[in-house]
C-alpha positions in Angstrom: 22.7 -17.4 -29.8 20.7 -15.7 -27.7 17.9 -17.8 -28.2 20.0 -21.0 -28.7 20.9 -20.5 -24.9 17.4 -19.6 -23.8 16.1 -22.5 -25.2 18.8 -24.8 -23.4 18.2 -22.9 -20.3 14.6 -23.6 -20.4 14.7 -27.2 -21.6 17.1 -28.1 -18.6 14.3 -26.7 -16.2 11.8 -29.0 -16.8 13.3 -32.3 -17.2 10.2 -34.9 -16.1 12.3 -37.5 -13.8 14.6 -34.8 -14.5 10.1 -33.3 -17.0 14.1 -35.1 -16.2 17.5 -33.1 -13.6 19.8 -30.8 -10.9 18.5 -29.9 -14.6 15.1 -29.5 -15.4 11.0 -29.1 -19.3 8.2 -29.0 -21.4 5.5 -26.7 -25.4 4.0 -26.7 -29.1 1.3 -24.0 -28.7 -1.8 -26.2 -29.8 -0.3 -28.8 -27.3 0.0 -26.5 -24.3 -3.3 -26.0 -22.3 -4.9 -22.7 -22.4 -4.5 -20.5 -19.7 -7.7 -19.9 -17.4 -8.7 -16.9 -16.9 -6.8 -16.3 -13.5 -3.8 -14.2 -14.3 -0.5 -14.2 -12.8 -1.1 -11.4 -10.5 -4.4 -13.1 -9.1 -4.8 -15.3 -6.1 -6.1 -18.9 -6.8 -7.9 -19.7 -3.8 -9.0 -23.2 -3.9 -10.0 -24.1 -0.2 -12.9 -26.2 -0.2 -16.3 -25.4 1.7 -17.8 -28.9 1.3 -14.9 -31.2 2.0 -16.1 -35.2 2.9 -16.4 -36.3 6.7 -14.4 -39.1 5.6 -11.3 -37.1 4.6 -7.7 -37.0 5.7 -8.5 -35.6 9.1 -11.1 -33.1 11.0 -10.6 -30.8 13.2 -11.9 -32.8 15.9 -11.2 -36.6 16.8 -14.0 -39.0 17.2 -15.1 -39.4 20.5 -15.3 -42.9 22.2 -18.6 -45.0 21.8 -21.4 -44.0 23.9 -21.2 -47.1 26.1 -17.6 -46.3 27.2 -17.5 -45.6 31.1 -20.8 -47.3 31.8 -19.7 -50.5 32.4 -21.6 -51.9 29.4 -19.9 -54.2 27.2 -16.9 -54.9 29.3 -15.6 -51.2 28.7 -13.2 -50.1 31.1 -14.9 -47.3 33.0 -11.8 -45.6 33.9 -10.4 -45.6 30.5 -9.9 -41.8 29.5 -11.8 -40.4 26.7 -9.4 -39.1 23.5 -8.8 -35.5 23.8 -9.6 -33.9 21.0 -7.4 -32.5 18.5 -7.0 -28.8 18.6 -5.6 -27.1 15.3 -4.0 -23.6 16.0 -1.9 -20.8 13.8 0.9 -22.9 14.1 3.5 -21.3 11.8 3.5 -18.5 9.2 0.5 -19.3 6.4 -0.8 -21.8 8.7 -4.4 -21.3 10.5 -6.8 -23.6 12.4 -8.6 -24.0 8.9 -6.1 -23.4 6.2 -2.5 -24.2 4.9 -1.1 -21.2 2.5 0.9 -22.8 -0.2 2.7 -20.7 -3.0 3.5 -22.3 -6.4 6.2 -20.9 -8.5 5.8 -22.2 -12.2 7.4 -21.8 -15.5 5.7 -19.0 -17.7 5.0 -21.1 -20.8 3.1 -18.2 -22.3 5.9 -15.9 -22.5 8.3 -18.4 -23.5 6.0 -18.8 -26.6 6.5 -15.1 -27.1 10.3 -15.5 -27.2 9.7 -18.0 -29.8 10.7 -20.9 -27.7 8.5 -24.0 -28.6 8.8 -25.8 -25.1 5.5 -28.0 -24.3 4.7 -27.7 -20.8 1.4 -27.7 -18.5 0.7 -24.2 -17.2 0.5 -24.4 -13.1 -2.6 -22.4 -13.3 -4.1 -25.5 -14.6 -2.7 -28.2 -12.5 -2.5 -26.5 -9.3 -5.9 -25.4 -8.5 -7.3 -29.1 -9.5 -5.2 -30.7 -7.4 -5.5 -28.4 -4.4 -9.6 -28.9 -4.9 -9.3 -32.8 -4.9 -6.7 -32.9 -1.9 -9.2 -30.7 0.1 -12.0 -32.8 -0.8 -10.4 -35.5 0.6 -10.3 -33.7 3.8 -7.1 -31.6 3.6 -4.3 -32.1 6.0 -6.0 -32.9 9.6 -9.1 -30.8 8.3 -7.0 -28.0 7.2 -8.0 -26.9 4.0 -4.9 -25.8 1.3 -5.2 -22.6 -0.2 -2.8 -22.0 -3.2 -1.2 -18.8 -4.7 0.4 -18.9 -8.2 3.0 -17.1 -9.6 5.0 -17.8 -12.6 8.7 -16.6 -13.7 10.5 -16.8 -16.6 13.1 -19.7 -16.2 16.4 -17.5 -17.5 18.8 -15.9 -14.9 17.3 -15.2 -11.3 15.7 -12.0 -11.2 12.1 -13.2 -12.0 12.6 -16.2 -9.8 13.4 -14.1 -6.9 11.1 -11.6 -7.5 8.3 -14.8 -7.4 10.1 -15.9 -4.4 9.6 -12.7 -2.4 6.3 -12.1 -3.4 5.1 -15.3 -2.1 7.3 -15.5 1.1 6.7 -11.6 2.1 3.8 -10.7 0.5 1.9 -13.9 0.5 3.6 -15.0 3.7 2.8 -18.8 2.6 3.7 -21.8 4.8 5.8 -23.7 1.9 6.6 -23.1 -1.8 6.0 -25.6 -4.5 8.3 -25.1 -7.4 10.3 -25.8 -10.3 13.0 -23.1 -9.7 16.5 -23.6 -11.4 19.8 -23.8 -10.1 20.4 -22.1 -6.7 17.3 -19.9 -7.2 15.3 -22.2 -4.4 17.9 -20.8 -1.8 16.1 -17.5 -1.9 13.0 -19.5 -0.5 15.0 -21.9 2.0 17.8 -19.3 3.1 16.9 -15.8 2.3 13.4 -16.4 3.6 13.5 -19.3 5.7 10.7 -20.7 4.0 10.1 -24.5 3.5 10.6 -25.9 -0.4 9.1 -28.7 -2.2 11.0 -28.8 -5.5 10.5 -30.9 -8.4 14.2 -31.3 -9.0 17.2 -29.3 -8.0 18.4 -30.7 -4.1 22.0 -30.9 -3.8 24.1 -31.6 -0.8 25.3 -28.0 -0.8 21.8 -26.5 -1.5 20.7 -29.0 1.6 23.5 -27.2 3.7 22.8 -23.7 2.8 19.0 -24.0 3.8 17.8 -22.9 6.9 14.1 -24.0 6.2 14.0 -27.7 4.8 14.4 -28.2 1.1 12.6 -31.5 -0.2 12.5 -32.9 -3.8 10.5 -35.4 -5.7 13.2 -36.1 -8.3 16.5 -37.6 -7.0 19.3 -35.5 -5.6 22.0 -34.6 -7.7 24.7 -36.1 -5.8 22.9 -39.3 -5.1 22.1 -39.4 -8.9 25.6 -39.4 -9.9 26.5 -41.6 -7.0 24.0 -44.4 -7.8 24.8 -44.0 -11.5 28.5 -44.4 -11.0 27.8 -47.4 -8.9 25.5 -49.0 -11.5 28.3 -48.4 -14.2 31.5 -50.0 -12.1 28.7 -53.0 -10.9 28.3 -53.5 -14.8 32.2 -53.3 -15.4 31.8 -50.7 -17.9 35.2 -49.1 -17.1 37.0 -52.3 -17.2 40.3 -52.0 -19.0 39.5 -48.5 -19.9 42.0 -45.5 -19.5 39.3 -43.0 -18.2 39.4 -39.1 -18.4 36.9 -37.6 -16.3 35.0 -34.0 -17.0 32.9 -31.9 -14.9 32.0 -28.2 -14.8 33.4 -26.0 -11.6 29.9 -26.0 -10.4 29.9 -29.8 -9.8 33.3 -29.7 -7.9 31.6 -31.2 -4.8 30.1 -34.1 -6.4 33.0 -34.8 -8.6 35.4 -34.5 -5.6 33.4 -36.0 -2.8 31.2 -38.6 -4.7 32.3 -39.8 -8.4 36.0 -39.9 -8.2 36.0 -41.6 -4.7 33.9 -44.4 -6.1 36.1 -44.8 -9.4 39.1 -44.9 -7.0 37.6 -47.3 -4.8 36.8 -49.6 -8.0 40.4 -49.5 -9.3 39.1 -47.6 -12.5 42.4 -46.4 -14.6 41.7 -42.4 -14.3 44.4 -41.0 -16.3 43.0 -37.6 -17.0 40.5 -35.0 -15.5 39.3 -31.8 -16.7 37.2 -29.0 -15.0 35.7 -26.3 -17.1 35.6 -22.9 -15.2 32.6 -20.5 -15.4 33.3 -18.2 -18.0 30.1 -16.1 -17.3 28.1 -16.7 -20.6 31.6 -16.3 -22.9 30.6 -19.0 -25.2 33.6 -18.5 -27.2 35.7 -18.7 -24.2 34.2 -21.6 -22.6 34.6 -23.5 -25.9 37.9 -22.7 -26.3 38.5 -23.9 -22.8 36.7 -27.1 -23.2 38.8 -27.9 -26.6 42.0 -27.4 -24.7 40.8 -30.0 -21.8 40.0 -32.5 -24.9 43.5 -32.2 -26.1 44.9 -33.1 -22.5 42.8 -36.2 -22.7 44.0 -37.3 -26.0 47.7 -36.4 -24.8 47.1 -38.6 -21.9 46.1 -41.7 -24.3 42.1 -41.8 -22.5 40.1 -44.0 -24.6 36.8 -43.4 -22.8 35.9 -40.1 -21.4 33.3 -39.5 -18.4 31.0 -36.4 -18.3 29.5 -35.7 -14.8 28.2 -32.4 -15.8 25.6 -30.7 -18.5 25.3 -32.2 -22.0 25.6 -29.1 -24.0 29.3 -28.0 -23.3 30.9 -31.4 -23.6 28.7 -32.4 -26.3 29.5 -29.5 -28.5 32.9 -30.2 -27.9 32.6 -33.8 -28.9 31.0 -32.7 -32.2 33.8 -30.5 -32.8 36.8 -32.5 -32.2 35.5 -36.0 -32.9 37.9 -37.9 -30.6 36.6 -41.1 -31.9 36.2 -42.8 -28.3 33.2 -43.7 -26.4 31.8 -41.5 -23.7 29.7 -41.8 -20.7 27.1 -39.3 -19.3 25.6 -38.9 -16.1 23.5 -35.9 -16.2 19.6 -35.9 -16.5 19.9 -33.7 -19.3 20.6 -36.6 -21.8 16.9 -37.8 -21.6 15.9 -34.4 -22.7 15.0 -34.4 -26.3 14.6 -30.8 -26.3 18.4 -30.0 -25.3 19.4 -32.6 -27.6 17.5 -31.0 -30.6 18.3 -27.6 -30.0 22.1 -27.4 -28.8 23.7 -27.1 -31.9 25.8 -30.6 -32.3 25.2 -33.1 -34.7 22.9 -35.8 -32.6 24.3 -38.6 -34.1 27.8 -38.3 -32.0 25.7 -39.7 -29.5 25.9 -43.4 -30.8 29.2 -43.5 -29.2 27.2 -42.4 -25.9 26.1 -44.4 -22.8 23.8 -42.4 -20.5 23.0 -43.4 -16.9 20.9 -41.2 -14.7 17.9 -41.0 -12.6 15.1 -43.2 -14.4 12.2 -41.1 -16.6 9.3 -43.1 -17.7 8.4 -43.2 -21.1 5.3 -42.2 -22.7 3.8 -45.7 -22.4 5.0 -46.4 -18.5 3.4 -42.9 -17.9 -0.2 -43.9 -19.2 0.2 -47.5 -17.6 0.9 -45.8 -14.2 -2.5 -45.7 -12.2 -1.2 -42.7 -9.8 -0.3 -40.6 -13.1 -3.8 -41.3 -14.6 -5.4 -40.3 -11.2 -3.3 -36.8 -11.9 -5.1 -36.5 -14.9 -8.6 -37.5 -13.9 -8.2 -34.5 -11.3 -7.3 -32.2 -14.0 -10.2 -33.1 -16.1 -12.6 -33.0 -13.4 -11.8 -29.5 -12.3 -11.2 -28.0 -16.0 -13.3 -30.8 -18.1 -11.7 -31.9 -21.1 -8.5 -30.1 -20.9 -6.1 -33.5 -21.0 -6.8 -35.7 -24.3 -4.8 -38.5 -23.5 -5.2 -39.8 -27.3 -3.0 -36.6 -29.0 -1.2 -35.9 -25.6 2.7 -35.3 -26.4 5.0 -36.6 -24.3 7.0 -33.7 -22.9 3.2 -32.7 -21.6 2.7 -36.1 -20.3 6.3 -35.6 -18.6 5.4 -32.4 -17.2 2.1 -33.8 -15.7 4.1 -36.4 -14.1 6.9 -34.3 -12.6 4.3 -31.6 -11.2 2.1 -34.4 -9.7 5.2 -36.3 -8.3 6.0 -32.5 -6.4 2.3 -32.3 -5.2 1.9 -35.6 -4.0 5.2 -35.1 -1.9 3.8 -31.9 -0.7 0.4 -33.8 0.3 2.4 -36.5 2.0 4.5 -34.2 4.2 1.6 -31.8 5.2 -0.4 -34.9 6.3 2.4 -36.9 8.0 3.7 -33.9 9.7 0.5 -34.0 12.1 -1.7 -31.2 13.3 0.9 -29.0 14.8 2.3 -27.8 11.6 5.7 -26.3 11.5 8.9 -26.6 9.3 10.4 -28.8 11.7 7.2 -31.2 11.8 7.6 -31.5 8.0 11.4 -32.9 8.8 10.4 -35.0 11.2 7.5 -36.6 9.0 10.4 -37.2 6.2 12.5 -38.8 8.7 9.8 -41.3 9.7 8.5 -41.9 5.9 10.6 -44.7 4.6 9.3 -46.0 1.5 7.3 -43.6 -0.7 5.9 -44.0 -4.0 4.9 -41.2 -6.4 3.5 -41.0 -9.8 5.6 -42.9 -12.4 8.0 -44.2 -9.7 8.6 -47.8 -8.9 10.7 -47.1 -6.0 11.2 -44.1 -3.7 11.7 -43.3 -0.1 12.6 -40.4 2.5 14.4 -40.6 5.5 17.1 -39.0 7.9 19.3 -36.9 6.0 17.7 -38.1 2.5 15.2 -35.5 1.4 14.6 -36.4 -2.3 12.2 -39.3 -3.1 13.6 -41.2 -6.4 15.5 -44.6 -5.8 15.8 -45.6 -9.6 18.2 -45.0 -12.3 18.5 -46.4 -16.1 20.7 -47.0 -18.6 20.0 -45.0 -22.1 21.5 -45.4 -25.5 21.1 -43.4 -28.6 18.5 -44.1 -31.5 19.3 -43.0 -34.4 15.8 -42.9 -36.0 14.3 -40.8 -33.3 17.6 -38.9 -32.6 17.0 -39.2 -28.8 18.5 -41.1 -26.1 16.2 -44.1 -25.1 15.9 -46.5 -22.2 18.3 -49.5 -22.7 16.6 -52.4 -20.3 14.7 -51.9 -17.2 15.0 -49.3 -14.4 17.4 -50.1 -11.7 16.3 -49.6 -8.1 18.7 -48.4 -5.6 19.7 -50.6 -2.8 21.0 -48.9 0.2 
């Protein structure tokens, strides 16, 4: 049972387009790129020493044409020359020459030792490769990025907290880029007041608790549920249904403040609601509680179930009770094949399921995306031959895409924040961004109060041959 839940927790950590969720994945030993010689305890310094003069900014602004102020060619003699940009040590981890970035990555090697075959690409591969490419483009206004990689086992919060403390206290980084699960990023943004750029995991509650800014490439959990519910209402999925709504206690805010108000406003007939309490890992108590909830749903005459929260407890109860009604899933875990394969329920129960969540590109869509291919090319330029497109497993392709989405978001924020680099400058840069396309995304944006990028949801239905939830129709761009 311990190994089962380890698989579930880890698979939930890297959902690509939630590796695909507040949830979150990645494997097969021969498919996982080999770690370079750099160990966890080492600092990977990838600051460039030979950057291009044409990169994303230099330490000084270019001076005016030499004829300025001489009266030649109609120049205004009184026009002042632009002042050169002076870079300073504007914040912890920022000097006139460098920006120190911490990377909190999943420890796939130790997962393999636990017998958990989750496909992934280690941060020691992608981080130095993309940092090197970033620096060769000129860095951020002439500042070169230095990266410190630390890995953690994604079970509980002990190792995640240790990595957080090491990056923020010992290494004194300016910002952390990471794949931390659940509330663990709050160690960075709340406890240590350090900016965090996540590949997933932003919620309204975590944003409110954060002292330093929390950004995410994947659609925030409340927006994911809100936009998915709106899509279902627009498609009249709930018309004529006697709907029962299920969620786990951790999702109380998104249930009560987002989903239920939307259903009520649309006139959906909600005949029952059930909240699963937190039984602190007591699987038997949790399963008994959810079975009681399902009994109440049946007694209320519900003929359709809506699950706001994670798949595993809900789907296992569907398998045990076989209520014989269609059900709708909103959590990004529905796109994660590892969760479906390892969670201990008959996957064929999903023939009665409709899924709507943040869109995750298919393997073919990743391959066709120019920005994703640049991410791969930069890895292969730094570590030649590491990524073979012809044999690349889908989960590794997703892992590359998810990591590069986070890295490109970080790049954008560091450059858009301007030469006076501070946490507040990152927020101002996000507020002024508007449209922002990351690898694999057909629509995305940042703006005041919106600090997650993704703007696309998608329908998913069960494919009985592959035993997975696959895209059903084109991605749906969210309109505001």
